[in-house]
N, C-alpha and C positions, 0 to 999 in steps of 0.2 A: 339545695342549691338550684337544681334545674326547675323545680316547682316555682321558686321565687322569680326566676327569669321568665317563665311562662306566664305567671300572673301579671308581671309588668307588661309583657307583650299584649296580653288581653286588654289591659288598661289603655295602652297607647293606641291600639288599633280598633278595639271593639266597644269601648266605653261610651257613655253619653257625652263625656268631655269631648272626645274626638268627633262624634256625630254633630254636636252643636257647632263646633268650630268649622268643620267642613261645610255644613249647611250655610253658615253665614258667609264664608269665603265664596262659595258657589253663587249665592244670591248677589253678592257685590259684583262679581264678574259678569253674571248674566244681565244685571240691571244697568250697568254703566259701560259695558263694552259693546258697541254696536257692530263693529267690524268682526265678521265671523272668523277671519284668519287670526286676528289678535286674540279673540276669545279662546279659540282652539289652542293656541300656543300657551296661554297662561294656564288654562285648565290642565294641559299636558304636564307642564312643569310642576303644578301643585298636586299632581297625581289624582286629579278629580275628573279625568276625562273618560274613565272606564272603571268597571267593577273588577278588581283583581284581588287575589288572595295576598294579603300583606306578608312580607318577609322582613328579615332584619335590615335589608337594604332600603326598604321603602321609607318615605317621609313619615316621621313619627309625631310631628307637631309637638316636639318635646318642650319648646319654650311655652307654647300655649298650655300644655299639660302642667308644667311647673306653676304657672300663674294660677290655674284653676284649682289645683289641689291645695295650694297655699291659701287661696281665698276661702274654699269650702271648709278647710280644717279650722280656720280662724273666724268662722261665723258668718260669712257672706254667701249669698245665693249665687250659684254657679251661673245661671242664665243672665244675671245682672253684670257679670264680669266678662262674659264671652267676648264682647266687642274689644276689650283691652287685649285679650289673648289673640284676637284676629289682627290687631295692629302689629303685634310682635311677629306673627307669621308672614305678614306682607313685607315688612322690612327685611326679615331674615331671608325669605325666598327671593326677593329682588337681589340681595347681595350674593346669593348662591349662583345666580345666572352669570353675574359679572366675574365671580371667583372662578367658575369653570372656564370662562374664556381666558382669564389671566394665567391660569395654571395649566391650560391645555387639557382640562379634565374631559375625558371622553364619556364616562358613565356617571349618571346621577339617579339615585333611587332605583337601581337595578335595570336601567335602560339608557338609551342614548341621552346625553346632556342636550338641553334645548338648542344650544348653538350648533352642535353637530348635526342636529336633525333639520334645522331650518335656516342656518347661517347666522353669522354674527350680527348684521344690522337688525334683523327681525327679533333676535333674542334680546338685544339691547333695548329695543322698543318695549318688549314685555317687561323688562326690568324697570324701565322708566315708569311705566304705568303703575306697577305695584309700589314702587318707592314714593311716587307723588301722591297716589290716592291714600296711602297709609296715613299720612299726616293730616290730610283733609278729613278723612274718615275719623281720625282720632278727635279732632276739634269738634266735629259734628256730634260725636258720641258724648263728649264732655258736656255739651249743652243739654243733651237728652237725659243723661244719667246723673248729672251733677258730680262727675268725678272731679277730684283735685286736678288742677291743670299742671301737668308735668312737662309742659313744652320746653322749658329751659333745660331740664335734665335730659330729655330726649335729644335736644340739640347737642348737648355736651357728649352724650353717649354715641351719637352718630359721628361726631368729630373724633372721639377716641377710637371708634371702629376704623375710620379712615386712616388714622395714624398707625394703628396696628397692622392694617393691610399694607400700607406703604412700606413699613419696616420688613414685612414678610417678603415683599416683592423685590426689595433692593438686593441686587446680586453682589454688591461690593462691600457688604457688611461683614465684619468678623464676629461670628456668633459668640455670645457670652450668655451667662444665666440672666443677666440684667436685660439684655435684648429679648431673650426668649420669654421672660416674664411679661414684658411690654407687649409682645406679639399676642401671647395667649390671652392676656387681660383685655387687649383691644379687640381682637377678632371674635373671641368666644365669651369673655367675661361681661362685656357691655350689655348684650341682650339678655344674658342670664340675670344680670342685676335688674334690668327692667322687668323681667318676668316676675321676680320676687317682689319688687316694689309695687307693681300693679296688683298682684294678688293679695299682698299684705296690707297695703295702705291705699286702697282705691279712692277713698273719700277724704282722708285726712293725712297730713304729712308730719313726720317726726324726724328731725335731723339726726338724732342719735341712732335711731333704728336704721335709717338709711345708710349711715356710715358702717354699721355692723353688717348689713346684708351686702353692701358693696364689697367689703373685705372678704366675706364668705364667697361671693360670686367669683372674685379674682382667684382665691385659693382653689375653688372647685374647677375653674377653667384651666388653671395651671396643671392640676393633677390629671384632669381629663386629657389635656393635650399631650402629656407625657405618655399616657396609655396609647393614644392614637399613633404617636411616633414609634412606639415599640412595635405596634402592629405592622407599620410600614417597613420597619427593619426586618422583621421576621418574614414578611412577604418577599422582601428583596432577597433574603437568604434562600428562600424556596425556589424562586423563579429566576432571579438575577436578570430581569428584563426591564426594570425601571430604575432610573437613578433616584437616589434619595434626595428629597427636597433639602436645599441648603439651610433651611430654618429648622430642620429636625434637631432634637435635643442631642443626638449623637455628636454633633459638631461642637457642643459645649464640653464634651469629654475628649474628643479626638478631632484634630484639625483636618485630617484627610480620611476619605472613605477607603477603608481597607477591609476586604472580606475576611482576612485572618483575624481582625480585631473585633468584628461585630459581636460574636458570641460573648466574649469577655465584657464588652462594653454594655451589651443588653443587661447582663447580670448587675453591673454597677448602676445602670439607669433604673432597674427595677427596685434596687435598694433605696435609691433616691426617691422614687415614686412613692414607696411605702411611707416615707417620712412626710411627704406632701399630703398623702391621704390622711395621715394622723392629724395633720394641721386642720384639715377640713372638718373632721369630727370634733376637734377641740373648739373650733369656731362655732359649730352648731350648738354644742353644749353651752358655750358662752352666751349665745343669743337667747336660747330658751330659758336659761337661769336668770339672766338679767332682766328680760322683758316679758316673761311668761308667754312667749309666742309658741304656738303648737307647730311642731315640725316633724311629727312621726312619719307622715307620708313622704316628705322630702328625704328623710333618712332612709326609709325603705327603698326608695328609688335609687339613691346613691349606692346602697348596698348591692343592688342588682347590677348597677352599671360597672361596679368594680370587678364583677365576675369574669372569669376567663372567657375569651372569645366574644365578649359582649361590648367591648369598647369601640371597635372600628365601626364607623359610619353611624354612630348613635346620635351625635348631635347634628 
């Protein structure tokens, strides 16, 4: 168990996948950002401003990793697909800056969130840069590498992300499993879907495969989010210093936060989570059996992500 987790950590932090993605991210920022303050802020948020020993809290480039392992296992050269993985990281990291501001998130990647370090206006400017350059960079790389142009799907994915974030932020909603599914699929599932799409079909598009990987991404996001929420509940039990987010799955089981009910509710949530994890594996089997797609590396990664104390801050 522990060896599997360590191997995944080595892959995420020390592999050539990570090195290539980080090098291209740094090249983009250094080449296109002339203002030293903006450059410093972006590199800080991307964890590219200093050499530090990675921990579980550090940025893992997980979306980029998913894209590249899917590509390599299915016969594509990693270096040819790196630009697509960089697009994912730019979009994701831009959203994280805004998400921290909206959620009053103090820490990100084991240190102060960007907005807490430099203030909201400057943090938003860094997010603007990454979000805007991501799409321009994507279109440019499509011309260079002759990728299939997924602009329409990217557009829909960003819209889905915004809808999921809006639902998450709305304080007057009454939580239900339906709303929870929409939030997890929008906020987490959309970029996971693009990660798989870019890695599996960088040059040609197949509608039936896209539907399957979209369903898988939604299931995976749902199961992941449950695990993340369980971690929040257990942390709350330990410290009792932070309110539980109103979008936590706890509120699909109980309408009021009651410390006397948390232990019992976590037990019920964990049973529910195991069913959702089983659905993820069923979908993986369906994909590989129907289309002869290789997914061993994805499966190994998911096995590691399910392990105890490994869910929180992973995505």
